[in-house]
C-alpha positions as CSV (number, residue, x, y, z in Angstrom):
1,M,0.0,0.0,0.0
2,K,1.5,3.3,-1.1
3,L,0.6,6.5,0.6
4,K,-0.2,9.3,-1.8
5,I,0.0,12.9,-0.5
6,T,-2.4,15.1,-2.4
7,P,-2.1,18.9,-2.4
8,S,-5.3,19.2,-0.4
9,S,-4.1,16.9,2.3
10,L,-0.8,18.8,2.4
11,A,-2.7,22.0,2.8
12,I,-4.7,20.6,5.7
13,V,-1.6,19.4,7.5
14,I,0.1,22.8,7.0
15,A,-3.1,24.6,8.2
16,L,-3.2,22.4,11.3
17,L,0.5,23.1,12.1
18,L,0.0,26.8,11.6
19,T,-3.0,26.7,13.9
20,L,-1.0,24.8,16.5
21,V,1.8,27.5,16.3
22,A,-0.7,30.3,16.6
23,I,-2.2,28.7,19.7
24,E,1.2,28.2,21.3
25,L,2.1,31.9,20.6
26,F,-1.2,33.0,22.1
27,F,-0.5,31.1,25.3
28,F,3.1,32.3,25.4
29,N,1.9,35.9,25.1
30,E,-0.7,35.4,27.8
31,K,2.0,34.0,30.1
32,Q,4.3,36.9,29.4
33,Q,1.5,39.4,30.1
34,F,0.7,37.6,33.4
35,E,4.4,37.7,34.5
36,L,4.6,41.4,33.5
37,Q,1.5,42.3,35.5
38,S,2.8,40.3,38.5
39,K,6.1,42.2,38.3
40,K,4.3,45.5,38.2
41,N,2.2,44.5,41.3
42,N,5.3,43.4,43.2
43,L,7.0,46.7,42.3
44,A,4.1,48.7,43.5
45,L,4.0,46.7,46.7
46,E,7.7,47.2,47.3
47,Q,7.4,51.0,46.7
48,C,4.5,51.2,49.2
49,V,6.5,49.3,51.8
50,S,9.6,51.4,51.2
51,K,7.5,54.6,51.6
52,I,6.1,53.4,54.9
53,I,9.6,52.4,56.2
54,N,11.0,55.8,55.1
55,N,8.2,57.7,56.8
56,E,8.8,55.7,60.0
57,I,12.5,56.5,59.9
58,N,11.8,60.2,59.3
59,N,9.4,60.2,62.3
60,I,12.1,58.6,64.5
61,V,14.7,61.1,63.3
62,V,12.4,64.0,64.0
63,S,11.4,62.7,67.4
64,L,15.1,62.2,68.3
65,K,15.9,65.8,67.3
66,N,13.2,67.0,69.6
67,V,14.6,65.2,72.6
């Protein structure tokens, strides 16, 4: 039995492969977007904590100057 590849079957295989690549790229992009958003959230949290710590240090310095 000899397998014959017709142009239409080749086109179907290529279309399926391109669809698979497109789906992989979509999920890769979604993962990248999620990681970027996560990094932004972490940075915002770090900045907030840093601001609180700096305010506390400033309050301590001011109270020590008043003593």
